[in-house]
PASE-127466 format. One record per atom (N, C-alpha, C, O): residue number from 1; x negated, y negated, z negated; atom name; residue in one letter. Coordinates in nm, 4 decimals. Atoms other than C-alpha are relative to their C-alpha. Example, Ala and Ser with C-alpha at 12.3 -4.5 7.8 and 13.67 -1.06 7.14 Angstrom:
BEGIN
<atom k="1" c1="-0.0890" c2="0.1190" c3="0.0000" a="N" r="a"/>
<atom k="1" c1="-1.2300" c2="0.4500" c3="-0.7800" a="CA" r="a"/>
<atom k="1" c1="-0.0900" c2="-0.1200" c3="0.0000" a="C" r="a"/>
<atom k="1" c1="-0.1936" c2="-0.1181" c3="-0.0665" a="O" r="a"/>
<atom k="2" c1="0.0820" c2="0.1190" c3="0.0060" a="N" r="s"/>
<atom k="2" c1="-1.3670" c2="0.1060" c3="-0.7140" a="CA" r="s"/>
<atom k="2" c1="0.0770" c2="-0.1090" c3="-0.0730" a="C" r="s"/>
<atom k="2" c1="0.0261" c2="-0.2198" c3="-0.0899" a="O" r="s"/>
***
This chain:
BEGIN
<atom k="1" c1="-0.0848" c2="0.1178" c3="0.0000" a="N" r="m"/>
<atom k="1" c1="0.0000" c2="0.0000" c3="0.0000" a="CA" r="m"/>
<atom k="1" c1="-0.0890" c2="-0.1237" c3="0.0000" a="C" r="m"/>
<atom k="1" c1="-0.1830" c2="-0.1336" c3="-0.0789" a="O" r="m"/>
<atom k="2" c1="0.0769" c2="0.1238" c3="-0.0064" a="N" r="k"/>
<atom k="2" c1="-0.1359" c2="-0.3404" c3="0.0944" a="CA" r="k"/>
<atom k="2" c1="0.0388" c2="-0.0913" c3="-0.1150" a="C" r="k"/>
<atom k="2" c1="0.1444" c2="-0.0757" c3="-0.1764" a="O" r="k"/>
<atom k="3" c1="-0.0254" c2="0.0936" c3="0.1096" a="N" r="e"/>
<atom k="3" c1="-0.1595" c2="-0.6210" c3="-0.1579" a="CA" r="e"/>
<atom k="3" c1="0.1291" c2="-0.0777" c3="0.0169" a="C" r="e"/>
<atom k="3" c1="0.1950" c2="-0.1112" c3="-0.0815" a="O" r="e"/>
<atom k="4" c1="-0.1216" c2="0.0775" c3="-0.0232" a="N" r="d"/>
<atom k="4" c1="0.1283" c2="-0.8053" c3="0.0077" a="CA" r="d"/>
<atom k="4" c1="0.1257" c2="0.0867" c3="-0.0056" a="C" r="d"/>
<atom k="4" c1="0.2356" c2="0.0389" c3="0.0225" a="O" r="d"/>
<atom k="5" c1="-0.1152" c2="-0.0890" c3="0.0131" a="N" r="g"/>
<atom k="5" c1="0.3529" c2="-0.5010" c3="-0.0477" a="CA" r="g"/>
<atom k="5" c1="0.0307" c2="0.0785" c3="0.1257" a="C" r="g"/>
<atom k="5" c1="0.1145" c2="0.1686" c3="0.1229" a="O" r="g"/>
<atom k="6" c1="-0.0226" c2="-0.0722" c3="-0.1246" a="N" r="g"/>
<atom k="6" c1="0.3394" c2="-0.3826" c3="0.3147" a="CA" r="g"/>
<atom k="6" c1="-0.0793" c2="0.1291" c3="0.0042" a="C" r="g"/>
<atom k="6" c1="-0.1710" c2="0.1491" c3="-0.0755" a="O" r="g"/>
<atom k="7" c1="0.0716" c2="-0.1260" c3="-0.0142" a="N" r="k"/>
<atom k="7" c1="0.2233" c2="-0.0408" c3="0.4250" a="CA" r="k"/>
<atom k="7" c1="-0.1273" c2="-0.0203" c3="0.0801" a="C" r="k"/>
<atom k="7" c1="-0.1330" c2="-0.1053" c3="0.1689" a="O" r="k"/>
<atom k="8" c1="0.1286" c2="0.0097" c3="-0.0671" a="N" r="s"/>
<atom k="8" c1="-0.1335" c2="0.0068" c3="0.5408" a="CA" r="s"/>
<atom k="8" c1="-0.0123" c2="0.1078" c3="0.1074" a="C" r="s"/>
<atom k="8" c1="0.0394" c2="0.2183" c3="0.0912" a="O" r="s"/>
<atom k="9" c1="0.0254" c2="-0.0968" c3="-0.1054" a="N" r="g"/>
<atom k="9" c1="-0.2393" c2="0.1791" c3="0.8622" a="CA" r="g"/>
<atom k="9" c1="-0.1355" c2="0.0674" c3="-0.0153" a="C" r="g"/>
<atom k="9" c1="-0.1723" c2="0.1515" c3="0.0667" a="O" r="g"/>
<atom k="10" c1="0.1324" c2="-0.0557" c3="0.0209" a="N" r="e"/>
<atom k="10" c1="-0.5818" c2="0.2662" c3="0.7217" a="CA" r="e"/>
<atom k="10" c1="0.0068" c2="0.1499" c3="-0.0241" a="C" r="e"/>
<atom k="10" c1="0.0884" c2="0.1983" c3="-0.1026" a="O" r="e"/>
<atom k="11" c1="0.0097" c2="-0.1433" c3="0.0210" a="N" r="g"/>
<atom k="11" c1="-0.6726" c2="0.6325" c3="0.7459" a="CA" r="g"/>
<atom k="11" c1="0.1137" c2="0.0810" c3="0.0606" a="C" r="g"/>
<atom k="11" c1="0.1246" c2="0.2008" c3="0.0347" a="O" r="g"/>
<atom k="12" c1="-0.1117" c2="-0.0700" c3="-0.0643" a="N" r="r"/>
<atom k="12" c1="-0.3638" c2="0.7211" c3="0.9496" a="CA" r="r"/>
<atom k="12" c1="-0.0213" c2="-0.0012" c3="0.1497" a="C" r="r"/>
<atom k="12" c1="-0.0958" c2="-0.0843" c3="0.2017" a="O" r="r"/>
<atom k="13" c1="0.0089" c2="-0.0069" c3="-0.1457" a="N" r="r"/>
<atom k="13" c1="-0.3285" c2="0.8192" c3="1.3151" a="CA" r="r"/>
<atom k="13" c1="0.1362" c2="-0.0315" c3="0.0587" a="C" r="r"/>
<atom k="13" c1="0.2399" c2="0.0055" c3="0.0035" a="O" r="r"/>
<atom k="14" c1="-0.1236" c2="0.0451" c3="-0.0631" a="N" r="f"/>
<atom k="14" c1="-0.0711" c2="0.6731" c3="1.5507" a="CA" r="f"/>
<atom k="14" c1="-0.0007" c2="0.0320" c3="0.1482" a="C" r="f"/>
<atom k="14" c1="-0.1061" c2="0.0366" c3="0.2115" a="O" r="f"/>
<atom k="15" c1="-0.0170" c2="-0.0168" c3="-0.1437" a="N" r="a"/>
<atom k="15" c1="0.0631" c2="0.7438" c3="1.8969" a="CA" r="a"/>
<atom k="15" c1="0.0996" c2="-0.1053" c3="0.0480" a="C" r="a"/>
<atom k="15" c1="0.2061" c2="-0.1242" c3="-0.0108" a="O" r="a"/>
<atom k="16" c1="-0.0897" c2="0.0952" c3="-0.0649" a="N" r="v"/>
<atom k="16" c1="0.2153" c2="0.4764" c3="2.1167" a="CA" r="v"/>
<atom k="16" c1="0.0262" c2="0.0560" c3="0.1395" a="C" r="v"/>
<atom k="16" c1="-0.0664" c2="0.0731" c3="0.2188" a="O" r="v"/>
<atom k="17" c1="-0.0389" c2="-0.0564" c3="-0.1289" a="N" r="v"/>
<atom k="17" c1="0.4056" c2="0.6169" c3="2.4140" a="CA" r="v"/>
<atom k="17" c1="0.0873" c2="-0.1029" c3="0.0706" a="C" r="v"/>
<atom k="17" c1="0.1868" c2="-0.1496" c3="0.0152" a="O" r="v"/>
<atom k="18" c1="-0.0702" c2="0.1063" c3="-0.0714" a="N" r="a"/>
<atom k="18" c1="0.5254" c2="0.3730" c3="2.6784" a="CA" r="a"/>
<atom k="18" c1="0.0285" c2="0.0409" c3="0.1440" a="C" r="a"/>
<atom k="18" c1="-0.0477" c2="0.1159" c3="0.2050" a="O" r="a"/>
<atom k="19" c1="-0.0400" c2="-0.0292" c3="-0.1378" a="N" r="a"/>
<atom k="19" c1="0.7039" c2="0.3930" c3="3.0127" a="CA" r="a"/>
<atom k="19" c1="-0.0474" c2="-0.1106" c3="0.0942" a="C" r="a"/>
<atom k="19" c1="-0.0419" c2="-0.2290" c3="0.0608" a="O" r="a"/>
<atom k="20" c1="0.0434" c2="0.0970" c3="-0.1009" a="N" r="r"/>
<atom k="20" c1="0.5669" c2="0.2254" c3="3.3249" a="CA" r="r"/>
<atom k="20" c1="0.1177" c2="-0.0713" c3="0.0664" a="C" r="r"/>
<atom k="20" c1="0.1005" c2="-0.1767" c3="0.1276" a="O" r="r"/>
<atom k="21" c1="-0.1189" c2="0.0649" c3="-0.0546" a="N" r="w"/>
<atom k="21" c1="0.9221" c2="0.1468" c3="3.4338" a="CA" r="w"/>
<atom k="21" c1="0.0170" c2="-0.1344" c3="-0.0693" a="C" r="w"/>
<atom k="21" c1="0.0150" c2="-0.1402" c3="-0.1923" a="O" r="w"/>
<atom k="22" c1="-0.0112" c2="0.1353" c3="0.0545" a="N" r="n"/>
<atom k="22" c1="0.9665" c2="-0.2283" c3="3.3838" a="CA" r="n"/>
<atom k="22" c1="-0.1269" c2="-0.0361" c3="-0.0784" a="C" r="n"/>
<atom k="22" c1="-0.1209" c2="-0.0906" c3="-0.1887" a="O" r="n"/>
<atom k="23" c1="0.1287" c2="0.0119" c3="0.0686" a="N" r="e"/>
<atom k="23" c1="0.5964" c2="-0.2441" c3="3.2974" a="CA" r="e"/>
<atom k="23" c1="-0.0305" c2="-0.1414" c3="-0.0499" a="C" r="e"/>
<atom k="23" c1="-0.0982" c2="-0.1574" c3="-0.1514" a="O" r="e"/>
<atom k="24" c1="0.0251" c2="0.1372" c3="0.0444" a="N" r="t"/>
<atom k="24" c1="0.5893" c2="-0.6241" c3="3.2723" a="CA" r="t"/>
<atom k="24" c1="0.0518" c2="-0.0225" c3="-0.1413" a="C" r="t"/>
<atom k="24" c1="-0.0180" c2="-0.0797" c3="-0.2251" a="O" r="t"/>
<atom k="25" c1="-0.0582" c2="0.0138" c3="0.1333" a="N" r="l"/>
<atom k="25" c1="0.8199" c2="-0.6161" c3="2.9715" a="CA" r="l"/>
<atom k="25" c1="-0.0624" c2="0.0980" c3="-0.0980" a="C" r="l"/>
<atom k="25" c1="-0.0984" c2="0.0599" c3="-0.2094" a="O" r="l"/>
<atom k="26" c1="0.0500" c2="-0.1044" c3="0.0903" a="N" r="v"/>
<atom k="26" c1="0.6943" c2="-0.2887" c3="2.8234" a="CA" r="v"/>
<atom k="26" c1="-0.1443" c2="-0.0296" c3="-0.0420" a="C" r="v"/>
<atom k="26" c1="-0.1816" c2="-0.0032" c3="-0.1564" a="O" r="v"/>
<atom k="27" c1="0.1393" c2="0.0331" c3="0.0344" a="N" r="k"/>
<atom k="27" c1="0.3295" c2="-0.4057" c3="2.8374" a="CA" r="k"/>
<atom k="27" c1="-0.0052" c2="-0.0996" c3="-0.1148" a="C" r="k"/>
<atom k="27" c1="-0.0909" c2="-0.0895" c3="-0.2025" a="O" r="k"/>
<atom k="28" c1="-0.0041" c2="0.0970" c3="0.1111" a="N" r="r"/>
<atom k="28" c1="0.4189" c2="-0.6973" c3="2.6120" a="CA" r="r"/>
<atom k="28" c1="0.0384" c2="0.0686" c3="-0.1308" a="C" r="r"/>
<atom k="28" c1="-0.0159" c2="0.0356" c3="-0.2363" a="O" r="r"/>
<atom k="29" c1="-0.0388" c2="-0.0750" c3="0.1204" a="N" r="l"/>
<atom k="29" c1="0.5896" c2="-0.4582" c3="2.3669" a="CA" r="l"/>
<atom k="29" c1="-0.1162" c2="0.0854" c3="-0.0516" a="C" r="l"/>
<atom k="29" c1="-0.1406" c2="0.0927" c3="-0.1721" a="O" r="l"/>
<atom k="30" c1="0.1155" c2="-0.0819" c3="0.0378" a="N" r="v"/>
<atom k="30" c1="0.2872" c2="-0.2270" c3="2.3701" a="CA" r="v"/>
<atom k="30" c1="-0.1078" c2="-0.0871" c3="-0.0639" a="C" r="v"/>
<atom k="30" c1="-0.1624" c2="-0.0516" c3="-0.1684" a="O" r="v"/>
<atom k="31" c1="0.1004" c2="0.0908" c3="0.0560" a="N" r="d"/>
<atom k="31" c1="0.0480" c2="-0.5189" c3="2.3124" a="CA" r="d"/>
<atom k="31" c1="0.0371" c2="-0.0445" c3="-0.1410" a="C" r="d"/>
<atom k="31" c1="-0.0490" c2="-0.0514" c3="-0.2287" a="O" r="d"/>
<atom k="32" c1="-0.0460" c2="0.0413" c3="0.1327" a="N" r="a"/>
<atom k="32" c1="0.2580" c2="-0.6346" c3="2.0168" a="CA" r="a"/>
<atom k="32" c1="-0.0117" c2="0.1152" c3="-0.1006" a="C" r="a"/>
<atom k="32" c1="-0.0509" c2="0.0937" c3="-0.2153" a="O" r="a"/>
<atom k="33" c1="0.0111" c2="-0.1161" c3="0.0884" a="N" r="a"/>
<atom k="33" c1="0.2689" c2="-0.2819" c3="1.8704" a="CA" r="a"/>
<atom k="33" c1="-0.1455" c2="0.0250" c3="-0.0384" a="C" r="a"/>
<atom k="33" c1="-0.1759" c2="0.0495" c3="-0.1551" a="O" r="a"/>
<atom k="34" c1="0.1419" c2="-0.0213" c3="0.0275" a="N" r="l"/>
<atom k="34" c1="-0.1087" c2="-0.2417" c3="1.9030" a="CA" r="l"/>
<atom k="34" c1="-0.0554" c2="-0.1091" c3="-0.0910" a="C" r="l"/>
<atom k="34" c1="-0.1343" c2="-0.0807" c3="-0.1811" a="O" r="l"/>
<atom k="35" c1="0.0432" c2="0.1113" c3="0.0852" a="N" r="d"/>
<atom k="35" c1="-0.1667" c2="-0.5855" c3="1.7497" a="CA" r="d"/>
<atom k="35" c1="0.0481" c2="0.0198" c3="-0.1436" a="C" r="d"/>
<atom k="35" c1="-0.0272" c2="-0.0031" c3="-0.2383" a="O" r="d"/>
<atom k="36" c1="-0.0551" c2="-0.0232" c3="0.1339" a="N" r="t"/>
<atom k="36" c1="0.0600" c2="-0.5006" c3="1.4561" a="CA" r="t"/>
<atom k="36" c1="-0.0754" c2="0.1121" c3="-0.0706" a="C" r="t"/>
<atom k="36" c1="-0.1082" c2="0.1002" c3="-0.1887" a="O" r="t"/>
<atom k="37" c1="0.0748" c2="-0.1102" c3="0.0605" a="N" r="l"/>
<atom k="37" c1="-0.1176" c2="-0.1695" c3="1.3967" a="CA" r="l"/>
<atom k="37" c1="-0.1384" c2="-0.0465" c3="-0.0450" a="C" r="l"/>
<atom k="37" c1="-0.1824" c2="-0.0121" c3="-0.1548" a="O" r="l"/>
<atom k="38" c1="0.1329" c2="0.0512" c3="0.0370" a="N" r="r"/>
<atom k="38" c1="-0.4577" c2="-0.3450" c3="1.3980" a="CA" r="r"/>
<atom k="38" c1="0.0080" c2="-0.0890" c3="-0.1234" a="C" r="r"/>
<atom k="38" c1="-0.0742" c2="-0.0777" c3="-0.2144" a="O" r="r"/>
<atom k="39" c1="-0.0139" c2="0.0901" c3="0.1149" a="N" r="r"/>
<atom k="39" c1="-0.3362" c2="-0.6130" c3="1.1570" a="CA" r="r"/>
<atom k="39" c1="0.0319" c2="0.0755" c3="-0.1281" a="C" r="r"/>
<atom k="39" c1="0.0038" c2="0.0267" c3="-0.2376" a="O" r="r"/>
<atom k="40" c1="-0.0329" c2="-0.0814" c3="0.1164" a="N" r="q"/>
<atom k="40" c1="-0.2134" c2="-0.3380" c3="0.9251" a="CA" r="q"/>
<atom k="40" c1="-0.1132" c2="0.0965" c3="-0.0374" a="C" r="q"/>
<atom k="40" c1="-0.0978" c2="0.1799" c3="-0.1266" a="O" r="q"/>
<atom k="41" c1="0.1176" c2="-0.0767" c3="0.0390" a="N" r="g"/>
<atom k="41" c1="-0.5582" c2="-0.1774" c3="0.9184" a="CA" r="g"/>
<atom k="41" c1="-0.0294" c2="0.1235" c3="0.0822" a="C" r="g"/>
<atom k="41" c1="-0.1259" c2="0.1940" c3="0.0527" a="O" r="g"/>
<atom k="42" c1="0.0272" c2="-0.1159" c3="-0.0847" a="N" r="a"/>
<atom k="42" c1="-0.5353" c2="0.0915" c3="1.1877" a="CA" r="a"/>
<atom k="42" c1="-0.1203" c2="-0.0304" c3="0.0900" a="C" r="a"/>
<atom k="42" c1="-0.1312" c2="-0.1391" c3="0.1467" a="O" r="a"/>
<atom k="43" c1="0.1141" c2="0.0154" c3="-0.0895" a="N" r="r"/>
<atom k="43" c1="-0.8592" c2="0.1435" c3="1.3790" a="CA" r="r"/>
<atom k="43" c1="0.0411" c2="0.0390" c3="0.1415" a="C" r="r"/>
<atom k="43" c1="0.1293" c2="0.1230" c3="0.1596" a="O" r="r"/>
<atom k="44" c1="-0.0306" c2="-0.0330" c3="-0.1400" a="N" r="d"/>
<atom k="44" c1="-0.8507" c2="0.1550" c3="1.7608" a="CA" r="d"/>
<atom k="44" c1="-0.0188" c2="0.1493" c3="0.0267" a="C" r="d"/>
<atom k="44" c1="0.0561" c2="0.2083" c3="0.1046" a="O" r="d"/>
<atom k="45" c1="0.0271" c2="-0.1429" c3="-0.0193" a="N" r="a"/>
<atom k="45" c1="-0.9952" c2="0.5078" c3="1.7432" a="CA" r="a"/>
<atom k="45" c1="0.1127" c2="0.0881" c3="-0.0537" a="C" r="a"/>
<atom k="45" c1="0.1232" c2="0.2050" c3="-0.0164" a="O" r="a"/>
<atom k="46" c1="-0.1104" c2="-0.0762" c3="0.0596" a="N" r="d"/>
<atom k="46" c1="-0.6885" c2="0.6171" c3="1.5431" a="CA" r="d"/>
<atom k="46" c1="0.1325" c2="-0.0232" c3="0.0704" a="C" r="d"/>
<atom k="46" c1="0.2363" c2="0.0249" c3="0.0248" a="O" r="d"/>
<atom k="47" c1="-0.1221" c2="0.0287" c3="-0.0750" a="N" r="v"/>
<atom k="47" c1="-0.4363" c2="0.4921" c3="1.7988" a="CA" r="v"/>
<atom k="47" c1="-0.0126" c2="0.0603" c3="0.1400" a="C" r="v"/>
<atom k="47" c1="-0.1040" c2="0.0270" c3="0.2155" a="O" r="v"/>
<atom k="48" c1="-0.0030" c2="-0.0624" c3="-0.1325" a="N" r="e"/>
<atom k="48" c1="-0.3532" c2="0.7034" c3="2.1040" a="CA" r="e"/>
<atom k="48" c1="0.1105" c2="-0.0655" c3="0.0818" a="C" r="e"/>
<atom k="48" c1="0.2269" c2="-0.0642" c3="0.0418" a="O" r="e"/>
<atom k="49" c1="-0.0965" c2="0.0652" c3="-0.0879" a="N" r="l"/>
<atom k="49" c1="-0.1824" c2="0.5154" c3="2.3881" a="CA" r="l"/>
<atom k="49" c1="0.0211" c2="0.0871" c3="0.1223" a="C" r="l"/>
<atom k="49" c1="-0.0748" c2="0.1220" c3="0.1912" a="O" r="l"/>
<atom k="50" c1="-0.0340" c2="-0.0829" c3="-0.1153" a="N" r="t"/>
<atom k="50" c1="-0.0023" c2="0.7208" c3="2.6532" a="CA" r="t"/>
<atom k="50" c1="0.1066" c2="-0.0708" c3="0.0817" a="C" r="t"/>
<atom k="50" c1="0.2102" c2="-0.1120" c3="0.0294" a="O" r="t"/>
<atom k="51" c1="-0.0975" c2="0.0566" c3="-0.0930" a="N" r="w"/>
<atom k="51" c1="0.1744" c2="0.5797" c3="2.9584" a="CA" r="w"/>
<atom k="51" c1="0.0640" c2="0.1140" c3="0.0771" a="C" r="w"/>
<atom k="51" c1="-0.0047" c2="0.2070" c3="0.1194" a="O" r="w"/>
<atom k="52" c1="-0.0741" c2="-0.0987" c3="-0.0783" a="N" r="v"/>
<atom k="52" c1="0.4443" c2="0.7857" c3="3.1322" a="CA" r="v"/>
<atom k="52" c1="0.0779" c2="-0.0747" c3="0.1086" a="C" r="v"/>
<atom k="52" c1="0.0980" c2="-0.1957" c3="0.0981" a="O" r="v"/>
<atom k="53" c1="-0.0677" c2="0.0676" c3="-0.1117" a="N" r="p"/>
<atom k="53" c1="0.6343" c2="0.7156" c3="3.4577" a="CA" r="p"/>
<atom k="53" c1="0.1292" c2="-0.0729" c3="-0.0375" a="C" r="p"/>
<atom k="53" c1="0.1515" c2="-0.1855" c3="0.0072" a="O" r="p"/>
<atom k="54" c1="-0.1295" c2="0.0610" c3="0.0315" a="N" r="g"/>
<atom k="54" c1="0.9771" c2="0.6435" c3="3.3083" a="CA" r="g"/>
<atom k="54" c1="0.0505" c2="0.0408" c3="-0.1371" a="C" r="g"/>
<atom k="54" c1="-0.0167" c2="0.1134" c3="-0.2103" a="O" r="g"/>
<atom k="55" c1="-0.0538" c2="-0.0244" c3="0.1339" a="N" r="s"/>
<atom k="55" c1="1.1996" c2="0.6617" c3="3.0033" a="CA" r="s"/>
<atom k="55" c1="0.0356" c2="0.1464" c3="-0.0246" a="C" r="s"/>
<atom k="55" c1="0.0376" c2="0.1909" c3="-0.1393" a="O" r="s"/>
<atom k="56" c1="-0.0320" c2="-0.1416" c3="0.0187" a="N" r="l"/>
<atom k="56" c1="1.2953" c2="1.0247" c3="3.0664" a="CA" r="l"/>
<atom k="56" c1="-0.1181" c2="0.0791" c3="-0.0561" a="C" r="l"/>
<atom k="56" c1="-0.0983" c2="0.1788" c3="-0.1256" a="O" r="l"/>
<atom k="57" c1="0.1193" c2="-0.0706" c3="0.0470" a="N" r="e"/>
<atom k="57" c1="0.9364" c2="1.1311" c3="2.9925" a="CA" r="e"/>
<atom k="57" c1="-0.0431" c2="-0.0395" c3="-0.1415" a="C" r="e"/>
<atom k="57" c1="-0.1284" c2="0.0272" c3="-0.2001" a="O" r="e"/>
<atom k="58" c1="0.0405" c2="0.0474" c3="0.1325" a="N" r="l"/>
<atom k="58" c1="0.9094" c2="0.9381" c3="2.6632" a="CA" r="l"/>
<atom k="58" c1="0.0127" c2="0.1063" c3="-0.1089" a="C" r="l"/>
<atom k="58" c1="-0.0835" c2="0.1270" c3="-0.1828" a="O" r="l"/>
<atom k="59" c1="-0.0108" c2="-0.0974" c3="0.1086" a="N" r="p"/>
<atom k="59" c1="1.0473" c2="1.2109" c3="2.4319" a="CA" r="p"/>
<atom k="59" c1="-0.0987" c2="0.1159" c3="0.0134" a="C" r="p"/>
<atom k="59" c1="-0.1505" c2="0.1657" c3="-0.0866" a="O" r="p"/>
<atom k="60" c1="0.0936" c2="-0.1110" c3="-0.0210" a="N" r="v"/>
<atom k="60" c1="0.8292" c2="1.4804" c3="2.5896" a="CA" r="v"/>
<atom k="60" c1="-0.1415" c2="-0.0419" c3="-0.0398" a="C" r="v"/>
<atom k="60" c1="-0.2103" c2="0.0311" c3="-0.1112" a="O" r="v"/>
<atom k="61" c1="0.1341" c2="0.0481" c3="0.0326" a="N" r="a"/>
<atom k="61" c1="0.5109" c2="1.2743" c3="2.5627" a="CA" r="a"/>
<atom k="61" c1="-0.0145" c2="-0.0258" c3="-0.1503" a="C" r="a"/>
<atom k="61" c1="-0.1197" c2="0.0022" c3="-0.2078" a="O" r="a"/>
<atom k="62" c1="0.0042" c2="0.0222" c3="0.1445" a="N" r="a"/>
<atom k="62" c1="0.5958" c2="1.1738" c3="2.2046" a="CA" r="a"/>
<atom k="62" c1="-0.0091" c2="0.1329" c3="-0.0745" a="C" r="a"/>
<atom k="62" c1="-0.0793" c2="0.1431" c3="-0.1750" a="O" r="a"/>
<atom k="63" c1="0.0055" c2="-0.1323" c3="0.0612" a="N" r="s"/>
<atom k="63" c1="0.6513" c2="1.5396" c3="2.1173" a="CA" r="s"/>
<atom k="63" c1="-0.1398" c2="0.0602" c3="0.0126" a="C" r="s"/>
<atom k="63" c1="-0.1911" c2="0.1186" c3="-0.0828" a="O" r="s"/>
<atom k="64" c1="0.1370" c2="-0.0498" c3="-0.0185" a="N" r="w"/>
<atom k="64" c1="0.3129" c2="1.6356" c3="2.2659" a="CA" r="w"/>
<atom k="64" c1="-0.0972" c2="-0.0700" c3="-0.0945" a="C" r="w"/>
<atom k="64" c1="-0.1831" c2="-0.0053" c3="-0.1545" a="O" r="w"/>
<atom k="65" c1="0.0880" c2="0.0754" c3="0.0895" a="N" r="a"/>
<atom k="65" c1="0.1410" c2="1.3599" c3="2.0686" a="CA" r="a"/>
<atom k="65" c1="0.0193" c2="0.0457" c3="-0.1447" a="C" r="a"/>
<atom k="65" c1="-0.0770" c2="0.0589" c3="-0.2203" a="O" r="a"/>
<atom k="66" c1="-0.0289" c2="-0.0441" c3="0.1367" a="N" r="r"/>
<atom k="66" c1="0.3125" c2="1.4731" c3="1.7508" a="CA" r="r"/>
<atom k="66" c1="-0.0617" c2="0.1367" c3="-0.0269" a="C" r="r"/>
<atom k="66" c1="-0.1188" c2="0.1595" c3="-0.1335" a="O" r="r"/>
<atom k="67" c1="0.0584" c2="-0.1345" c3="0.0167" a="N" r="r"/>
<atom k="67" c1="0.2040" c2="1.8359" c3="1.8046" a="CA" r="r"/>
<atom k="67" c1="-0.1511" c2="-0.0048" c3="-0.0115" a="C" r="r"/>
<atom k="67" c1="-0.2105" c2="0.0772" c3="-0.0814" a="O" r="r"/>
<atom k="68" c1="0.1453" c2="0.0146" c3="0.0079" a="N" r="r"/>
<atom k="68" c1="-0.1552" c2="1.7217" c3="1.8526" a="CA" r="r"/>
<atom k="68" c1="-0.0423" c2="-0.0673" c3="-0.1302" a="C" r="r"/>
<atom k="68" c1="-0.1614" c2="-0.0784" c3="-0.1592" a="O" r="r"/>
<atom k="69" c1="0.0330" c2="0.0670" c3="0.1250" a="N" r="g"/>
<atom k="69" c1="-0.1336" c2="1.5432" c3="1.5200" a="CA" r="g"/>
<atom k="69" c1="-0.0437" c2="-0.1430" c3="0.0192" a="C" r="g"/>
<atom k="69" c1="-0.1112" c2="-0.1999" c3="-0.0666" a="O" r="g"/>
<atom k="70" c1="0.0450" c2="0.1350" c3="-0.0316" a="N" r="s"/>
<atom k="70" c1="-0.1842" c2="1.2060" c3="1.6839" a="CA" r="s"/>
<atom k="70" c1="0.0799" c2="-0.1086" c3="-0.0688" a="C" r="s"/>
<atom k="70" c1="0.0390" c2="-0.2247" c3="-0.0676" a="O" r="s"/>
<atom k="71" c1="-0.0780" c2="0.1090" c3="0.0562" a="N" r="s"/>
<atom k="71" c1="0.0857" c2="1.0223" c3="1.4994" a="CA" r="s"/>
<atom k="71" c1="0.0526" c2="0.0319" c3="-0.1386" a="C" r="s"/>
<atom k="71" c1="0.1046" c2="0.1404" c3="-0.1650" a="O" r="s"/>
<atom k="72" c1="-0.0573" c2="-0.0093" c3="0.1325" a="N" r="a"/>
<atom k="72" c1="0.1803" c2="0.9652" c3="1.1409" a="CA" r="a"/>
<atom k="72" c1="0.1435" c2="-0.0519" c3="0.0034" a="C" r="a"/>
<atom k="72" c1="0.2262" c2="-0.0180" c3="-0.0813" a="O" r="a"/>
<atom k="73" c1="-0.1319" c2="0.0617" c3="-0.0157" a="N" r="w"/>
<atom k="73" c1="0.4824" c2="0.7692" c3="1.2592" a="CA" r="w"/>
<atom k="73" c1="0.0165" c2="-0.0318" c3="0.1468" a="C" r="w"/>
<atom k="73" c1="-0.0813" c2="-0.0621" c3="0.2151" a="O" r="w"/>
<atom k="74" c1="-0.0178" c2="0.0341" c3="-0.1412" a="N" r="r"/>
<atom k="74" c1="0.6361" c2="0.7097" c3="1.5957" a="CA" r="r"/>
<atom k="74" c1="0.1329" c2="-0.0708" c3="0.0226" a="C" r="r"/>
<atom k="74" c1="0.2308" c2="-0.0497" c3="-0.0490" a="O" r="r"/>
<atom k="75" c1="-0.1197" c2="0.0671" c3="-0.0433" a="N" r="s"/>
<atom k="75" c1="0.8881" c2="0.4897" c3="1.7609" a="CA" r="s"/>
<atom k="75" c1="-0.0070" c2="-0.0094" c3="0.1512" a="C" r="s"/>
<atom k="75" c1="-0.1092" c2="-0.0501" c3="0.2064" a="O" r="s"/>
<atom k="76" c1="0.0024" c2="0.0030" c3="-0.1458" a="N" r="t"/>
<atom k="76" c1="0.9867" c2="0.5146" c3="2.1253" a="CA" r="t"/>
<atom k="76" c1="0.1207" c2="-0.0758" c3="0.0535" a="C" r="t"/>
<atom k="76" c1="0.2173" c2="-0.0153" c3="0.1000" a="O" r="t"/>
<atom k="77" c1="-0.1114" c2="0.0756" c3="-0.0583" a="N" r="p"/>
<atom k="77" c1="1.2127" c2="0.2304" c3="2.2303" a="CA" r="p"/>
<atom k="77" c1="-0.0036" c2="0.0097" c3="0.1515" a="C" r="p"/>
<atom k="77" c1="-0.1101" c2="-0.0022" c3="0.2121" a="O" r="p"/>
<atom k="78" c1="-0.0081" c2="-0.0068" c3="-0.1460" a="N" r="a"/>
<atom k="78" c1="1.3296" c2="0.2677" c3="2.5876" a="CA" r="a"/>
<atom k="78" c1="0.0667" c2="-0.1271" c3="0.0509" a="C" r="a"/>
<atom k="78" c1="0.1686" c2="-0.1709" c3="-0.0026" a="O" r="a"/>
<atom k="79" c1="-0.0562" c2="0.1210" c3="-0.0595" a="N" r="c"/>
<atom k="79" c1="1.3951" c2="-0.0377" c3="2.7996" a="CA" r="c"/>
<atom k="79" c1="0.0450" c2="0.0330" c3="0.1415" a="C" r="c"/>
<atom k="79" c1="-0.0343" c2="0.0802" c3="0.2230" a="O" r="c"/>
<atom k="80" c1="-0.0533" c2="-0.0224" c3="-0.1357" a="N" r="r"/>
<atom k="80" c1="1.6161" c2="-0.0063" c3="3.1048" a="CA" r="r"/>
<atom k="80" c1="0.0628" c2="-0.1281" c3="0.0497" a="C" r="r"/>
<atom k="80" c1="0.1226" c2="-0.2043" c3="-0.0263" a="O" r="r"/>
<atom k="81" c1="-0.0643" c2="0.1188" c3="-0.0574" a="N" r="s"/>
<atom k="81" c1="1.7284" c2="-0.2752" c3="3.3411" a="CA" r="s"/>
<atom k="81" c1="0.1091" c2="0.0411" c3="0.0956" a="C" r="s"/>
<atom k="81" c1="0.1752" c2="-0.0445" c3="0.1544" a="O" r="s"/>
***
């Protein structure tokens, strides 16, 4: 637990799975997620970033990352236009 009461990313592993569909918007979301993880103490080496073609592939890629032990927590928002 961080001093400010927030959770720390130190010593944990994370997976960020993102779809290339609507990449302009999704890239901004990914950048914000990576920035937040860094500010919470996660090291770049502990964050696995995976890009998939579209939103249909997100759950499969997230499941693979989870099985590999790459993520302590995951969130996969899908953006469709």
